[in-house]
C-alpha positions in Angstrom: 0.0 0.0 0.0 2.8 2.3 0.9 4.5 1.7 -2.5 1.3 2.3 -4.4 0.8 5.6 -2.4 4.4 6.7 -3.3 3.8 5.8 -6.9 0.7 7.9 -7.0 2.5 10.8 -5.4 5.3 10.6 -8.0 2.8 10.6 -10.8 1.0 13.6 -9.4 4.4 15.5 -9.1 5.2 14.8 -12.7 1.8 16.0 -13.8 2.2 19.2 -11.7 5.7 19.8 -13.2 4.3 19.4 -16.7 1.5 21.9 -15.9 3.9 24.4 -14.4 6.2 24.0 -17.4 3.4 24.6 -19.8 2.3 27.7 -17.8 5.8 29.0 -17.9 6.2 28.4 -21.6 2.8 30.0 -22.2 3.6 33.0 -20.1 6.9 33.4 -22.0 5.1 33.0 -25.3 2.6 35.7 -24.1 5.5 38.0 -23.1 7.1 37.5 -26.5 3.8 38.2 -28.2 3.4 41.4 -26.2 6.8 42.6 -27.2 6.1 41.8 -30.8 2.8 43.6 -30.7 4.4 46.6 -29.0 7.0 46.8 -31.7 4.4 46.4 -34.4 2.2 49.1 -32.8 5.0 51.6 -32.7 3.7 54.5 -34.7 5.9 56.3 -37.2 6.4 60.0 -36.3 7.4 62.7 -38.8 11.2 63.6 -38.5 11.6 61.0 -35.8 9.6 63.0 -33.3 9.3 61.3 -29.9 7.9 64.1 -27.8 4.6 66.0 -28.2 4.6 69.0 -30.4 4.3 71.3 -27.4 7.5 69.9 -26.0 9.3 70.1 -29.4 8.7 73.9 -29.3 10.3 74.0 -25.8 7.2 74.2 -23.8 6.3 77.3 -21.8 4.8 80.5 -23.1 6.4 80.5 -26.6 5.0 77.1 -27.3 1.6 78.2 -26.0 1.6 81.2 -28.4 2.6 79.1 -31.5 0.1 76.4 -30.7 -2.8 78.8 -29.9 -3.1 77.8 -26.2 -3.9 81.4 -25.5 -6.0 82.5 -28.5 -6.0 86.2 -27.6 -2.2 86.5 -27.5 -1.7 84.3 -30.5 -4.2 86.2 -32.5 -2.8 89.5 -31.4 0.8 88.5 -32.4 -0.4 87.3 -35.8 -2.6 90.3 -36.3 0.3 92.6 -35.5 2.5 90.8 -38.0 -0.2 91.1 -40.6 -0.8 94.8 -39.9 3.0 95.5 -40.1 3.3 93.7 -43.4 0.4 95.7 -44.9 1.8 99.0 -43.6 5.4 98.4 -44.8 4.7 96.4 -48.0 1.5 97.9 -49.5 1.5 101.4 -47.9 5.3 101.7 -48.2 5.5 103.1 -44.7 8.9 103.5 -43.1 9.6 101.8 -39.8 11.1 104.9 -38.1 8.4 107.1 -39.5 5.6 104.8 -38.2 7.3 104.5 -34.8 7.6 108.2 -34.5 4.0 109.0 -35.5 2.6 106.4 -33.2 4.7 107.6 -30.3 3.8 111.2 -30.8 0.1 110.4 -31.0 0.2 108.2 -27.9 2.2 110.6 -25.8 0.0 113.6 -26.9 -3.2 111.8 -25.9 -1.9 110.7 -22.6 -0.3 114.1 -21.8 -3.5 116.0 -22.6 -5.6 113.5 -20.7 -3.4 113.6 -17.6 -3.3 117.4 -17.7 -7.1 117.7 -18.1 -7.7 115.6 -15.0 -6.0 118.2 -12.8 -8.5 120.9 -13.9 -11.7 118.8 -13.6 -10.5 117.2 -10.3 -10.5 113.6 -11.4 -8.0 110.8 -11.0 -5.4 110.7 -13.7 -5.4 107.7 -16.1 -3.7 104.6 -14.9 -0.7 103.9 -17.1 0.7 100.4 -16.4 4.4 99.7 -16.3 5.3 97.8 -19.5 8.3 95.5 -19.3 9.4 92.4 -21.2 9.5 89.3 -19.0 13.0 87.9 -18.7 11.8 84.3 -18.7 10.1 84.5 -22.1 13.2 86.2 -23.7 15.5 83.5 -22.2 13.3 80.7 -23.4 13.2 82.1 -26.9 17.0 82.8 -27.0 17.7 79.3 -25.6 15.5 77.6 -28.2 17.0 79.7 -31.0 20.5 79.0 -29.9 19.9 75.2 -29.8 18.4 75.3 -33.4 21.2 77.4 -34.7 23.9 75.1 -33.2 22.1 72.1 -34.6 22.1 73.7 -38.1 25.8 74.5 -37.8 26.6 70.9 -36.8 24.6 69.7 -39.7 26.4 72.0 -42.2 29.7 70.9 -40.8 28.9 67.2 -41.2 27.8 67.9 -44.8 30.9 69.9 -45.5 33.1 67.0 -44.3 31.4 64.7 -46.9 29.9 62.3 -44.4 26.4 62.2 -45.7 25.6 62.5 -49.4 21.8 62.3 -48.8 21.8 65.2 -46.5 24.0 67.2 -48.9 21.5 66.7 -51.7 18.6 67.6 -49.4 20.3 70.8 -48.2 21.3 71.9 -51.7 17.7 71.3 -52.9 16.4 73.3 -49.9 18.8 76.2 -50.5 17.8 76.2 -54.2 14.1 76.5 -53.3 14.9 79.3 -50.9 16.8 81.2 -53.5 13.9 80.8 -55.9 11.4 82.1 -53.3 13.8 84.9 -52.4 14.0 86.0 -56.0 10.2 86.3 -56.2 9.6 88.2 -53.0 11.5 90.5 -50.7 12.8 89.8 -47.3 9.9 91.3 -45.4 7.4 89.2 -47.3 9.5 86.1 -46.7 9.6 86.9 -42.9 5.8 87.3 -42.9 5.2 84.0 -44.8 7.5 82.3 -42.3 5.5 83.8 -39.4 2.1 82.7 -40.9 3.5 79.2 -41.4 4.8 79.1 -37.8 1.4 80.1 -36.5 -0.6 77.7 -38.7 1.4 74.5 -39.6 2.3 73.4 -36.0 -1.2 73.7 -34.7 -2.7 71.9 -37.7 -0.1 69.2 -37.4 -0.9 68.8 -33.7 -4.6 68.4 -34.5 -4.1 66.0 -37.4 -0.8 64.4 -36.5 -1.9 60.8 -37.1 -3.0 61.4 -40.6 0.1 63.5 -41.4 2.4 60.9 -39.9 0.8 58.1 -41.9 1.2 60.2 -45.1 4.7 61.1 -44.2 5.6 57.5 -43.7 4.4 56.6 -47.2 6.2 59.6 -48.6 9.5 58.7 -46.9 9.3 55.1 -48.2 8.8 56.4 -51.7 11.7 58.9 -51.3 14.0 56.2 -50.0 13.0 54.0 -52.9 13.7 56.7 -55.5 17.0 57.6 -53.8 18.1 54.0 -53.9 17.4 53.9 -57.6 19.3 57.2 -58.1 22.2 56.0 -56.0 22.5 52.8 -57.9 22.3 54.2 -61.4 23.8 57.7 -61.1 25.6 58.6 -57.9 27.6 55.4 -57.5 29.0 55.8 -61.0 29.8 59.4 -60.5 31.5 58.8 -57.2 33.5 55.9 -58.7 34.9 58.2 -61.4 36.1 60.8 -58.9 39.8 60.3 -58.1 40.5 59.8 -54.4 44.2 60.4 -53.8 45.6 59.6 -50.4 48.4 61.6 -48.8 50.9 59.2 -47.4 53.2 60.5 -44.8 56.8 59.5 -45.3 58.5 58.0 -42.3 61.9 59.4 -41.4 
């Protein structure tokens, strides 16, 4: 009886081990499936973006203005840019003349108003102290410095001949910029850039899934066409360019 009881216990232990082994294998399989699904569900983002659009613009008040978090301030900045472009481009107003006329008018109105209150025994107008916040200026300067340094680093890598693809992209971009500059003046170009800065990011943030899907298809097509160009044209051109090596003579 004791032997039969031990035999039954050994059978039960083997069954339990098989069950636990199956559970472990199934759990490992499920973990692998989760990893694969997480890799598959990784969404393509335009220009390799990993952060939200608000963080890409540095966060804070400048990003709030560009992404219309505060519609009054954003609309005021864009409206001021539009008014300036109309005055300087269409009405051919001079910047110094406009500044002088506005300052004379504002000071005259405030001076007469303040002087009149002393005769009619009323409180003078409240003129607030206007100052530029240091935090906003530092954030803008820091973001601009980072982007300029990134551009310098990119131009340096291209000048060293490390990336032919980026070289062609930069040359094409500069060629487009020269064509745009020949058709409009600097002020109009600045205004177009301002309008794009206040419209493209907020639209991209709203429809980023659709734009990223379209960008993924476009990048695949561009890579395909670049591979064909590299195989048929660029490789042949680069092979014909002589590459002499300077060998230092040993004493």
